[in-house]
N, C-alpha and C positions, 0 to 999 in steps of 0.2 A: 477268301470269298466263298460264300455258300453256293452250292449248285442250285440252279433254277431252271424252270422250263421257259421257253421263248416262243412268242407268237407275233406274227406280223399280219394283222388283218388288213383287208383291202379297203375298208370303209371306216369312217369315223363312228358310225352307229355300232358296228360290230366291235370296234375297239372299246367303246364305252361299256358295252354289255360284258365283255370279258373282264374288264376292270371291276365291274359291279358284282361279279360272281364270287369274289373272295375278298377278305380283308387284307390279304397278304400279296397284293399285286403292286406293280410299279409301272407307270406310264413312262416310256422312253421317247424323247423327241430328238433334239440334237445330241444329247448325251454329255455335254461339256461339264455338267455338274454331276449328273447321276452316275456316270461310269466311274468317276473318281470315288464317289461314296460307296459304290459297289465293291471296288477293289480294296478299299480300306475296311470293308466289313461293317460299315455304318448303316448300310441298307442291306437287308437280308430277305428279299421277297422270294416267294415260291414260284411266281410267274412274272416275267417281264413282257409287257405288251409294247411292241415297237410301233409307234404311230406312223412311221415313215412310209408304209404301204398305202396310207389313205391320201392319195394324191389330190383329192378334192380340197384338202386343207392347204394346198400350195398355191402361191401366186398372189398377185395384186389385181384388184378390180376397182373400177371407178363408177359406182352406182350413184345417180342423182347428184353428181358433182363432188361427192365425198370420196372416201377410199375404204375398201375392205381388204384387209391384209390377212391372208390365211395363216393359221397357226404354225404351219411348217415352213413358212417363208423365213429365210435366213436373215440374220442381222446384216450380213454382207450385202444381201440384196437391197435392204433398206438404205444402206450406205451408198450404193452405186446406182440405184434406180433413178432414171431421169424424171419419171412421174413424181416420185417422192421429193426429189430435189426442187422441182418447180412448185409443187403444191404445199409441201410441208418441209421446208429446208431444215427446221430445227430437229426434225426426226432423223434426217440424214446426218446431221451434225452429232447428235447423241449416239447414233449407231457407230459412227467412225471412232468413238472413244471407248468402245467395248473391247477389252482384251487385245489380242493380236489378230492379224488377218486370218491366221489359221483357225483361231477360235471363232471369229465372226463367220467364217465359211461353214461352220458346223452348228453354232448356236442358233436357235430359232426364236421367233417372236413369241410363240405360244409358250415355249420353255421359260423365257425371260419373265413372262407374266405369271404362269402357273407356279413357278418355284417360290415366289413370294419373298425373295431375298431382299433385305433392306439396302444393301450396298450394290446398287445397280443403276444404270443410266437410262436405258430406253423407256422403262415404265414412267419415269418422271416426265420425260418429254411427251409421252402419250397422254398422260393426265393433263398436262398443260394445254394440250390441243383439244381436250374435251372428249377423249376416246371412250368408247364403250367396248366391253368384252362380251363375247358370245360363248356361253357354256352349253355343251351338248351332252345329253344323256339318252342313249338309244337314238330314236328319231325326233326327240323333243329338244327344242332349243330355247334358251332364254338369254336376254341381254340386260346388262346393268352397267352403270358408269364405272369405269376402271378405278376412279377415286374411291368407290365404295367396296371394291373387290378385296382389298388387302385388310386383314384383321389383326395381324401381328407378324413377327418374324417367322417366315416360312408357313404362315397360316393365311389361307384365302377363303373366299366364299364358295369354292367348289364343294359340292356334295359328293358322297361316295359314288363312284362310277362316272362322274362328270369329267369331261375334258374341255380344255379351251380349244375352240374350233376356229375362232377368228377374232380380230380386233377391227372395229370400225371407227372411222373419223368423219366428223361433219365437214361439209364443204368449206374450203378456206374463204375468209372474208377479205374484202378490199382493204388496203391501208393497214395490213396486219403484218407484224414481224415477230420473230421468235429468236431465242438464243438459249443454248444449253452450255453451262459453264461447269467445269469439274476441277477438283484439286485432289491430287494423289501424292503419296510419299513414294518417290521413285518415278518410274516412267508412267505414261498415260495408260499403259496396258494394265496397271494395277487397279485394284478396287478403290473406289473414291473414299477419301476422308469425308468429303461432302460434295454435293452437286446442287445445282439450281437450274431450273427451266422456267423461262418467262415467255409469255405470249401476250402481246399488247395490240390493241386496235386504236387507231387515231381517227379523230373526226377531220373535217375539211380544214379546220383552223389549227390542227396539230395538237389539240388537247386529247388526253387519254379517254377514250370512250368505253373501253373494256380492257380488263387485265386478268391474267391468271398466273400465279407464281407458285411453283412447286419445289420443295426442298427435299433432297434425298440423302440417305445414309446417316442421318442424324436423329433417328427415331425408329420406333418399331415398324412404321410404315412410311411411305412417302407423305410428306406434309403438304397439304393444300393451304398455303399461307394466305388466308382470306384477309387478314388485317393488312398484310403487305400490299395486296392488290387494291384494297380500298384506299390506301395512302396515295395511289397513283391517279385515281379517277378525277376527271373534271379539269385538269390542267395539263399543259405540256410537260413531258417528262424531262427533268433536268437533275442537276446535282442534289438539290435539297430534297425533293420528294423521293428520288431514288435511294438516297441515304436513309430517309425515314422508313421506306419500305424494307430496306435491308436490316435496319435496327429492330423493327417489330418481328420480322421473320426469324431473326436470331433469338429473340425473346421466346418465341413460340416453339422453337425447335426443342427436341428432347434428346440431346446427345448423351452418351455415357463415356466414362474413362475406359480406354482400351489401348491396344498396341498401336493404334493409329493416332492417338493423341488424347489429351484430356478433354473433358466436356467444355471447359472454358476456351481452350484452343479451337475446338470445332465451331463454337459460336462465333468466334472472330473470323474464321474461314467463311462461315455462312454469310456474314455481313459483306465480305469482299465479293463473294460469288453472286449474291443476289443483286447488289448494286451493278456489277458488271453485266449480268444477264439482262437486267431491266433496261439499262441504258443502250446496250447493243440491240436489243429487241426494238426499242423505240427508233433508233437510227435506221434499222432495216425497214420498219414500217413506213418511215418517211421517205425512203429512197424511191 
């Protein structure tokens, strides 16, 4: 591991300015990925900027009925927060499936988003909920849909010197349910072979009024499966349209052959997960 300088600024604006001063800097959040890469010598920065001192990026707020999650909020907090469990239970469900408790106590929401890793759970659930990500550079902030934030494996919309400062969620809707389904080889602590997040809203007659289906770990970025969502609209969700949604989601996925399985195998997994997530989401919306 290369020697480096270390800084822990007290504010997000100061942190972003330090990161912008050089091309050879690294932002450190929970460190569950970055510290491993540092020890392996795969990251060799001259300066590590620890975001942990910027306490303004910690915690959960409830503006206008929605939710703003600071970037330093841990995945474990999402899992155990009563506010999250009531308003966005799919988010708590996805958080509970990330690594071990030890990992979840360190890993942060901002890190999970900014890292841009395809094999992850929380971003899929956030996208299904219609989340926006807040990027900060100095004192300037901008927001964009999280679905548009990921450009490729480990590539995001962050400009040089920008940091993820928060993730915001719209107010939950009535008669809405969600489900995050995941498949791994081994224990649930492992990276997903594939995952699927579904959020559906039903009308008074039980027909699907709105739907969002997101598939992860089977492409360079989380896939917003628009054809799958369209297959659900206008009718009660049952076996037939859930299976059709699963079929087209698997068609639209872009898996590759790797140690977790062949592309063919992963498409089969996607079909199972999407059908499961959609049907459970509908059951929860109707409850």
